[in-house]
C-alpha positions in Angstrom: 8.5 9.2 15.3 8.9 6.3 18.2 10.3 3.7 15.9 9.4 0.8 18.4 5.9 2.1 18.4 5.7 2.4 14.8 7.0 -1.3 14.3 4.2 -2.2 16.6 1.9 -0.6 15.0 2.9 -2.3 11.8 2.8 -5.6 13.3 -1.0 -5.0 14.5 -2.2 -3.7 11.3 -0.7 -6.8 9.3 -2.5 -9.1 11.9 -5.7 -7.3 11.2 -5.6 -8.0 7.6 -5.3 -11.6 8.2 -8.5 -13.5 7.4 -9.1 -17.2 7.4 -12.6 -18.7 6.6 -14.3 -21.4 4.6 -14.9 -21.5 0.7 -18.5 -20.7 1.6 -17.5 -17.5 3.1 -15.3 -16.3 0.5 -18.1 -16.8 -2.2 -20.3 -14.5 0.1 -17.1 -11.8 0.0 -17.2 -12.3 -3.6 -20.9 -11.6 -4.0 -20.5 -8.1 -2.4 -17.1 -7.4 -4.3 -16.0 -9.7 -6.9 -12.5 -7.7 -7.0 -10.4 -10.2 -5.3 -10.9 -12.6 -8.3 -9.3 -10.2 -10.6 -6.5 -11.5 -12.8 -2.8 -10.8 -12.1 -2.7 -8.6 -15.2 -5.8 -6.8 -13.7 -4.3 -6.5 -10.4 -1.2 -4.6 -11.7 -3.2 -2.3 -13.8 -5.7 -1.7 -10.8 -2.4 -1.0 -8.7 -1.2 1.7 -11.3 -4.2 3.3 -11.6 -5.0 3.7 -7.9 -2.1 6.3 -7.5 -3.9 8.5 -9.8 -3.6 9.4 -13.4 -3.6 13.2 -14.7 -4.0 14.3 -18.6 -1.4 16.8 -20.0 -1.9 18.2 -23.3 -3.6 14.8 -24.1 -0.8 12.7 -22.9 -1.6 10.5 -19.8 0.8 10.7 -16.5 0.8 8.1 -14.1 1.6 9.1 -10.6 2.7 5.8 -9.5 5.9 6.1 -11.6 6.5 9.9 -10.9 8.7 9.3 -7.9 11.2 7.2 -9.5 11.0 7.4 -13.3 12.1 10.5 -14.9 11.2 11.8 -18.4 9.8 8.7 -19.9 6.2 9.7 -19.7 5.7 8.6 -23.4 7.2 5.3 -23.0 5.3 4.5 -19.7 2.0 5.7 -21.0 2.4 3.2 -24.0 3.6 0.6 -21.6 0.5 0.9 -19.2 -2.1 1.6 -22.1 -0.8 -1.2 -24.8 -0.3 -3.6 -22.3 -1.5 -3.6 -18.8 -4.8 -1.9 -19.8 -5.3 -4.2 -22.7 -4.2 -7.5 -20.7 -6.4 -6.3 -17.6 -9.5 -6.4 -20.1 -8.3 -9.9 -21.0 -7.6 -9.2 -24.5 -4.9 -11.4 -26.2 -2.1 -9.4 -25.1 -2.4 -10.8 -21.9 -0.9 -14.0 -23.6 2.3 -12.5 -24.1 5.6 -11.9 -22.5 6.4 -8.3 -21.7 9.7 -7.5 -22.8 11.4 -4.3 -21.9 14.2 -3.5 -24.6 16.2 -0.8 -24.0 19.9 0.6 -23.2 21.9 -0.1 -19.9 20.9 2.1 -17.1 17.7 3.5 -18.8 15.2 2.3 -16.0 14.1 -1.3 -17.1 15.1 -2.9 -13.9 13.4 0.2 -11.6 10.1 -0.2 -13.8 10.1 -4.0 -12.7 11.3 -3.4 -9.1 8.5 -0.6 -9.0 5.8 -2.8 -10.1 6.9 -5.6 -7.4 6.8 -3.0 -4.7 3.4 -2.0 -5.8 2.1 -5.2 -5.7 3.1 -5.6 -2.4 1.5 -2.6 -1.0 -1.6 -3.0 -2.9 -2.2 -6.6 -1.9 -2.5 -4.7 1.6 -5.6 -2.8 0.6 -9.3 -4.0 0.5 -9.4 -3.4 -3.3 -6.1 -5.3 -3.8 -6.9 -7.8 -1.4 -5.5 -11.4 -2.5 -7.3 -14.7 -1.3 -6.1 -18.5 -1.7 -6.7 -22.0 -0.7 -5.1 -22.3 2.8 -1.8 -24.6 2.6 -1.5 -24.5 -1.6 2.1 -23.8 -2.4 1.1 -21.8 -5.2 -1.6 -19.7 -3.5 -4.2 -20.7 -5.8 -7.2 -19.0 -6.8 -10.1 -20.5 -4.5 -12.6 -20.7 -7.3 -10.7 -23.5 -8.9 -12.4 -25.5 -6.4 -15.7 -25.2 -8.6 -16.0 -28.1 -11.0 -15.6 -27.1 -14.6 -19.3 -28.4 -15.5 -20.6 -25.8 -12.7 -18.5 -22.5 -13.6 -20.7 -21.2 -16.3 -23.5 -20.7 -13.6 -21.1 -19.8 -10.9 -19.7 -17.0 -13.1 -22.9 -15.7 -14.2 -24.1 -15.4 -10.5 -20.7 -13.8 -9.1 -20.0 -11.6 -12.2 -16.4 -13.1 -12.5 -14.5 -15.3 -14.7 -13.0 -18.8 -13.6 -10.1 -19.8 -15.5 -7.3 -22.4 -14.4 -7.7 -25.9 -12.7 -6.5 -27.0 -9.1 -2.9 -27.8 -9.1 -1.8 -31.4 -8.0 -1.1 -30.8 -4.4 -4.8 -29.1 -3.9 -6.3 -32.0 -5.7 -5.0 -34.5 -3.4 -5.6 -32.2 -0.2 -9.4 -32.0 -1.5 -9.6 -35.6 -1.5 -7.7 -36.8 1.6 -8.2 -33.9 3.8 -11.7 -32.4 3.1 -13.3 -35.7 1.4 -14.5 -33.6 -1.6 -16.4 -31.1 0.5 -15.7 -27.8 -1.4 -17.6 -25.8 0.9 -15.4 -26.3 4.0 -12.1 -25.9 2.4 -10.1 -23.5 4.2 -9.6 -20.1 2.4 -6.9 -17.5 3.8 -6.0 -13.7 2.8 -2.4 -13.7 1.7 -0.2 -10.6 1.4 2.1 -10.5 -1.9 5.8 -10.3 -0.8 8.9 -11.0 -2.7 10.7 -11.9 0.4 8.4 -14.4 1.5 7.9 -15.8 -2.0 4.4 -15.1 -2.3 3.0 -13.6 -5.8 6.3 -12.6 -6.9 9.3 -14.5 -8.5 12.6 -13.8 -10.0 14.9 -15.6 -12.3 18.2 -14.6 -13.2 20.4 -16.4 -15.8 23.5 -18.3 -14.5 26.0 -20.8 -15.7 23.9 -23.4 -18.0 25.7 -26.2 -16.7 24.8 -25.5 -13.2 21.4 -24.2 -13.3 18.3 -26.4 -12.9 14.8 -26.5 -14.8 13.8 -26.9 -11.2 14.4 -23.5 -10.4 11.3 -22.5 -12.6 9.0 -25.4 -11.9 10.0 -27.1 -8.8 11.7 -30.4 -8.2 11.2 -33.8 -6.5 11.5 -34.2 -2.9 13.8 -37.2 -2.8 13.7 -37.7 1.0 9.7 -38.4 0.7 10.0 -40.9 -2.1 10.3 -43.9 0.1 7.2 -42.8 2.1 4.8 -42.0 -0.8 6.2 -44.4 -3.2 5.9 -42.5 -6.3 7.3 -39.4 -8.0 3.8 -38.6 -9.6 2.6 -38.2 -5.8 2.1 -34.5 -5.2 3.2 -34.9 -1.5 6.8 -35.9 -3.0 7.1 -32.9 -5.2 8.4 -29.3 -4.1 6.3 -27.0 -5.9 8.5 -24.0 -5.2 9.9 -23.0 -8.5 9.7 -19.5 -9.5 6.8 -19.9 -11.7 4.9 -21.6 -8.9 5.6 -18.6 -6.3 4.7 -16.2 -9.0 1.1 -17.5 -9.3 -1.5 -14.6 -8.6 1.1 -12.0 -9.3 4.4 -11.1 -11.3 7.3 -13.3 -12.4 10.4 -11.2 -13.5 13.0 -12.7 -16.0 16.2 -10.7 -15.3 18.0 -10.6 -18.6 15.8 -12.9 -20.1 17.6 -13.4 -23.4 20.9 -14.6 -21.9 18.8 -17.6 -20.6 19.4 -21.0 -21.6 16.6 -22.1 -24.6 15.4 -24.9 -22.3 14.2 -22.4 -19.7 12.5 -20.5 -22.3 10.5 -23.4 -23.6 8.5 -23.3 -20.7 7.0 -20.2 -21.3 5.3 -21.1 -24.6 2.7 -23.0 -23.0 2.6 -20.7 -19.8 1.7 -17.6 -22.0 -0.7 -18.9 -24.4 -2.4 -21.3 -22.6 -1.8 -20.3 -18.8 0.0 -23.6 -17.8 3.2 -25.2 -17.7 4.8 -28.5 -17.1 6.3 -29.8 -14.0 7.4 -33.4 -13.2 4.9 -36.2 -13.7 1.9 -34.3 -13.8 -0.8 -32.8 -16.0 -0.3 -29.3 -16.8 -0.4 -27.0 -13.9 -2.3 -23.8 -14.2 -0.6 -20.3 -13.4 -1.8 -16.9 -13.3 1.1 -14.7 -13.6 2.4 -11.5 -15.5 5.6 -12.5 -17.2 7.7 -9.4 -17.4 11.5 -9.5 -19.0 13.9 -7.0 -19.7 17.2 -7.1 -22.0 19.3 -4.7 -24.3 19.1 -4.0 -27.8 22.0 -6.2 -28.7 20.8 -9.3 -27.0 17.3 -8.7 -28.6 18.7 -8.2 -32.2 20.8 -11.5 -31.8 17.9 -13.2 -30.4 15.3 -12.3 -33.5 18.1 -13.1 -35.9 17.9 -17.0 -34.7 15.1 -18.7 -36.7 14.6 -21.2 -33.6 13.4 -18.4 -31.2 10.4 -17.5 -33.8 7.7 -19.2 -31.7 8.9 -17.3 -28.3 9.2 -14.0 -30.4 5.8 -14.3 -31.6 4.5 -14.4 -27.9 6.4 -11.1 -26.9 5.2 -7.7 -26.5 8.4 -5.7 -26.9 8.1 -2.2 -25.2 11.2 0.4 -25.9 12.4 2.0 -22.7 14.9 4.6 -24.2 16.9 7.1 -22.2 15.3 10.1 -20.9 15.5 13.2 -23.6 14.6 16.0 -21.0 17.1 17.9 -19.3 15.1 19.0 -16.3 14.1 15.6 -15.8 17.6 14.1 -16.3 18.7 16.3 -13.1 16.2 14.8 -11.0 17.7 11.2 -11.9 21.2 12.4 -10.6 19.7 14.3 -7.8 17.8 11.5 -6.6 20.9 9.0 -6.9 23.1 11.4 -4.8 20.3 11.8 -2.2 20.7 8.0 -1.7 24.4 8.4 -0.8 26.5 9.6 2.1 27.5 12.7 0.5 24.7 15.1 1.2 27.1 17.3 3.4 28.8 18.5 0.1 27.0 21.4 -1.4 26.2 21.1 -5.1 25.9 24.5 -6.7 22.8 25.4 -8.8 23.1 24.4 -12.5 25.8 21.9 -11.5 23.8 18.9 -12.3 22.0 20.7 -15.2 25.2 21.2 -17.0 25.8 17.2 -16.7 22.3 16.9 -18.1 22.8 19.0 -20.9 25.7 17.0 -21.9 24.0 13.7 -21.7 21.0 14.8 -23.6 23.0 16.1 -26.3 24.8 12.6 -26.8 21.6 11.1 -27.0 19.7 13.5 -29.5 19.8 12.9 -33.2 20.2 15.6 -36.0 16.7 17.0 -37.2 16.1 17.2 -41.0 14.0 20.3 -40.0 15.4 23.4 -41.3 17.2 25.9 -39.1 17.0 23.5 -35.9 20.3 22.4 -34.3 20.7 19.9 -31.4 20.7 23.1 -28.6 17.3 24.2 -30.1 16.0 20.7 -30.3 17.1 20.1 -26.7 15.2 23.0 -25.4 12.2 22.2 -27.1 12.4 18.7 -25.8 12.3 20.0 -22.4 9.3 22.2 -22.8 11.0 25.8 -23.6 10.0 27.9 -26.6 12.3 28.1 -29.6 11.4 31.1 -31.9 10.0 30.3 -35.2 8.7 26.5 -34.0 5.5 25.6 -32.7 3.9 22.5 -31.0 3.6 20.5 -34.2 7.1 21.0 -35.0 8.3 19.5 -31.6 5.7 16.3 -32.3 7.1 15.8 -35.7 10.5 15.7 -34.5 9.7 13.2 -31.5 8.2 11.0 -34.1 11.3 11.5 -36.7 13.5 8.6 -35.4 11.7 5.7 -33.6 15.4 4.8 -32.1 16.0 8.1 -30.6 17.2 7.7 -27.1 18.4 4.0 -27.6 21.8 5.3 -27.4 24.1 7.6 -26.0 25.7 8.4 -22.6 23.9 6.5 -19.8 23.1 8.2 -16.2 25.4 5.6 -14.7 28.5 6.9 -16.0 27.5 10.5 -15.3 26.9 9.6 -11.8 30.4 7.9 -11.7 31.9 10.8 -12.8 29.9 13.3 -10.5 31.2 10.9 -7.8 34.5 11.1 -8.4 34.3 14.9 -8.2 32.2 14.7 -5.0 34.9 12.4 -3.3 37.8 14.6 -3.5 39.5 15.6 -0.2 38.5 18.9 1.8 35.5 19.7 -0.7 32.8 21.8 0.6 30.9 22.5 -2.9 31.3 21.5 -6.4 29.8 23.3 -9.1 29.2 23.0 -12.7 32.7 23.6 -14.2 34.1 20.8 -11.5 31.4 18.6 -12.8 32.1 18.9 -16.7 36.0 18.8 -15.8 35.2 15.2 -14.4 33.0 14.2 -17.4 35.8 15.4 -19.8 38.5 13.5 -17.6 36.4 10.0 -17.7 36.2 9.9 -21.2 39.2 7.8 -21.8 38.2 5.3 -18.9 34.9 4.6 -20.9 35.1 1.2 -22.4 32.7 1.7 -25.2 33.3 5.0 -26.5 34.8 5.1 -30.1 37.5 7.4 -31.2 35.0 9.5 -33.3 32.0 9.4 -30.6 34.8 10.8 -28.1 35.5 13.8 -30.2 31.6 14.3 -30.7 31.2 13.9 -27.1 34.0 16.4 -26.3 32.3 18.9 -28.2 29.2 18.2 -26.5 30.7 19.3 -23.1 31.8 22.6 -24.7 28.2 23.3 -25.6 27.1 22.4 -22.2 29.9 24.7 -20.9 28.6 27.5 -23.0 25.3 26.9 -21.8 26.3 27.2 -18.3 28.2 30.4 -19.1 24.7 31.9 -20.1 23.0 30.5 -17.1 25.7 31.9 -15.0 25.7 35.2 -16.4 21.8 35.4 -16.1 21.8 34.4 -12.6 24.4 37.3 -11.7 22.6 39.5 -13.7 19.5 38.9 -11.6 21.1 39.0 -8.6 23.1 42.2 -9.5 20.3 44.4 -10.3 19.3 46.1 -7.2 15.3 45.7 -6.6 15.3 43.7 -9.6 11.7 43.2 -10.2 10.8 46.9 -9.6 13.7 48.1 -11.9 12.1 45.6 -14.3 8.5 46.6 -14.0 9.7 50.2 -14.5 11.4 49.6 -17.7 8.6 47.4 -19.0 5.8 50.0 -18.3 7.9 52.5 -20.0 8.4 49.9 -23.2 4.8 49.3 -23.1 3.6 53.1 -23.1 6.2 53.7 -26.1 5.0 50.8 -28.2 1.4 52.1 -27.6 2.1 55.9 -28.8 4.2 54.0 -31.8 1.5 51.6 -33.0 -1.1 54.2 -32.3 0.8 57.0 -34.3 0.4 59.1 -31.2 2.4 61.3 -28.9 3.7 60.3 -25.1 3.6 62.6 -22.3 6.8 63.0 -20.1 5.3 62.1 -16.6 7.6 64.9 -15.1 7.1 67.7 -17.4 3.9 66.7 -18.7 5.5 67.5 -22.3 4.2 65.8 -25.3 6.9 63.8 -27.0 7.5 61.2 -30.1 8.3 57.7 -28.7 11.7 56.9 -27.6 12.7 54.8 -30.6 16.4 54.2 -29.3 14.9 53.0 -26.0 12.8 50.5 -27.6 15.2 49.0 -30.2 17.8 48.8 -27.1 15.4 46.4 -25.6 14.3 44.7 -29.0 18.0 44.2 -30.1 18.7 42.2 -26.8 16.5 39.0 -28.2 17.5 39.7 -31.9 14.4 41.5 -33.2 15.6 42.9 -36.3 14.5 46.6 -37.7 12.3 45.0 -40.2 10.6 42.8 -37.4 10.2 45.6 -34.7 6.7 46.7 -36.1 5.5 42.8 -36.1 6.9 42.3 -32.5 5.2 45.5 -31.1 1.9 44.9 -32.4 2.0 41.3 -31.0 2.6 42.6 -27.7 -0.4 45.0 -28.0 -2.6 41.8 -29.2 -1.6 40.1 -26.2 -2.3 42.9 -23.8 -6.0 43.2 -25.6 -6.1 39.2 -25.3 -5.5 39.6 -21.4 -7.8 42.5 -21.0 -10.8 41.0 -22.7 -10.4 37.7 -20.2 -10.1 40.3 -17.4 -6.4 39.6 -16.5 -3.6 41.8 -16.1 -1.2 41.7 -18.5 2.4 42.1 -16.3 6.2 41.7 -16.6 6.0 37.8 -16.5 3.2 37.7 -19.0 5.6 37.2 -22.3 8.7 35.2 -22.0 10.7 37.0 -24.7 9.8 40.3 -23.6 10.9 39.4 -20.0 14.1 38.1 -21.5 14.6 41.4 -23.3 13.9 43.6 -20.5 16.4 41.6 -18.1 19.4 41.4 -20.5 18.8 45.2 -21.2 19.2 45.8 -17.3 21.9 43.8 -17.1 23.9 45.4 -20.2 23.4 48.7 -18.3 25.1 47.4 -15.3 27.8 45.5 -17.1 30.6 47.8 -16.5 29.8 47.9 -12.8 29.9 44.1 -12.8 33.3 44.0 -14.6 34.7 46.4 -12.3 33.7 45.0 -8.8 34.7 41.7 -9.9 37.8 42.0 -11.1 39.6 45.0 -9.0 41.6 43.7 -6.4 41.2 46.8 -4.2 37.3 47.6 -4.6 36.6 50.6 -2.7 33.7 50.5 0.2 30.8 51.4 -2.4 32.0 48.2 -4.6 32.8 46.1 -1.8 29.1 46.9 -0.3 27.5 46.0 -3.7 29.7 42.4 -4.1 28.7 41.5 -0.8 24.7 42.3 -1.5 24.9 40.1 -4.7 26.6 37.4 -3.0 24.0 37.7 0.0 21.1 37.6 -2.9 22.7 34.5 -4.6 22.8 32.6 -1.3 19.5 33.7 0.1 17.5 33.5 -3.0 19.3 31.3 -5.6 20.5 28.5 -3.4 24.4 29.1 -3.4 26.9 28.5 -0.6 29.5 31.2 0.3 32.1 29.1 -1.5 30.0 28.7 -4.9 28.5 32.4 -4.6 31.9 34.0 -4.5 33.4 31.3 -7.3 30.1 32.4 -9.4 30.8 36.1 -9.1 34.7 35.6 -10.0 33.7 33.2 -13.0 31.1 35.6 -14.6 33.7 38.8 -14.0 36.2 36.7 -15.9 33.6 36.0 -18.7 32.7 39.7 -19.1 36.2 40.7 -19.3 37.0 38.7 -22.2 
């Protein structure tokens, strides 16, 4: 890419988007497409929808959030449907402050930042175009020029709704500059931009003694008082507060409940009536989505104060919990590491997964469901099948605790510990053991962990280590079996032949001699025992496989090695069991013979070529798995 050409093209594109015309011309545009007159809430919802929506098992997934927000599909669906969608349809929730409440580093700020960036991009599209009275400090909707008495007719003719009144500045300019000639008032297209303070405002609490309400509502321009003679003259007032500049878009209140009470009083009228008080003027109209974020502790302190009841009733509280899916947690860490300058250090497969397993275990709550422990629950939450439990059990667990995910280890702590492992000198690669060691060493430095929690978390690190041990053995077992897929399929077909003969009370023919024999019970049990199928359960399991084969056949599909997850797992474990002694010998002997050395090199190459390992971590994995098997 030629960066200078790209900059030039971007500049030309921005200039092409510019439009200036009269109010009369703006009305003609609305006749063709009333979309530019949509409310701020509708604009945000349309922006989210424009990226696309998918439906997976009855749950909506919004592509807009996919690149930055991981594992919060249920929270995001509720946020979009219950707030943005309802507010876009002018239901009463648009008169509420959206308060995102959740634990630290849970994604609240990221969601708000995404909404701001999304609005900026959407305003550059035809559907998201925003038009304002030219020169208005609040980028006002031009339809406010229409007198109240004529609005009902205008709404019917244009198919729009008109809410709000001209700001004091535009009222004066209409009289002085345009002599009340509404038709010729100039209108321009504006691009929403946080940097240019158009359609996006951000308020952050600071020392109450030094922070002024003018930060929100604007202030008197004392340098012009002598020229215009009155504080109530709009020309002597700066309409540059965050509430002024956020008009037509989004107003973010960072850590809202830390704000001084007097700053929040302005929101009472703004949320319910769509206006606020500033200076010596009548109420000023504003169309903006107010979104705030806070943590659970601050929120509980806020609602316990009876003086806050009026504001509390004007809030929609959306819990934003921690992610509870291991695979999604991995994506969070991968994203944060990709933003650093440490990309040259190789991260071994399953290293981030081990950290994610630890994190998720700290966030889950023990279920009352019989036979279900935290590890099984973790696997089910991540979309894996757990024997004896169904989809209904998963949904029941997800609805068991409202507060699940609102506590536990936050991603920042984990990424801090991974960073400490990455930054060590002369390191080419880090593996799961390095990451788990770093997490363990950092426990004493975590300021908010109690002694009881520390013991529990250390136990979770042990769980994560055991899970990694299983993953490591499975990885080597796949790499170690020569022509793995071919060997697996041969064993798979052999097993199917035998269970078919067993269930049909028939003989099986030897492929070499043609001799008829009884089904090989020893072979079948050696495979089934790998996944804990008992003697009493073997018949039901074999019949289930045959039913599955029949079902596939009716649908015209081929039942193959990958069609049944548990059977595939049994086949893999059986193959590895048969080769376990070879693995132990080749990884532990100091002087392997030529044949053994060749095998080690083949396995190492397969780990590097097919499984994402580098030479360093591939050799470390081989030694580690060898030590596990020799215990």
